[in-house]
C-alpha positions, 0 to 999 in steps of 0.5 A: 437793295443796298450797294457795297463796294466794302470786300471781305475776304474772307478763308475755311479751313478744314481737316477731317480724319477717318479711322478704322474707314468708319468713323471720321472726325473732323476740325474748320476754323474759319478766318476773324469768324468762328471754330468747330468739330465734326464726327460722324459715323459711317453706316452702311457703305452708302449711309453716313452720319454726323454732327458737326457744332461751330461756335461764333467768336467774330461780330455775331457772338453776342447774337448766338451761341452757336449752331449745331448741324446734324447730317444724314448723308445716302452715296448713290453710286453712279453706273461702273465704267468698264475697263478696257485691257489690252494685249501689248508686249510694250506693256509686258501683259 
């Protein structure tokens, strides 16, 4: 193991927009390192497919041309909580 006392702080900003509750588009920026874009679509209520491209402009840029990522996301909803409503004149129910 090599021990290093160098600490490199890094920040990442992501912005994603949803259009018509179906299409998702986004961009990302990683401080002094990379920028990228993402595009996805909800196929069904719980299934989503997306593609992302990440372009590196940091120290690794001479050695790589970017990265591609394909995601298949399936969301499983947990059990729904049963809400208890109390009749109270205080809340005008």
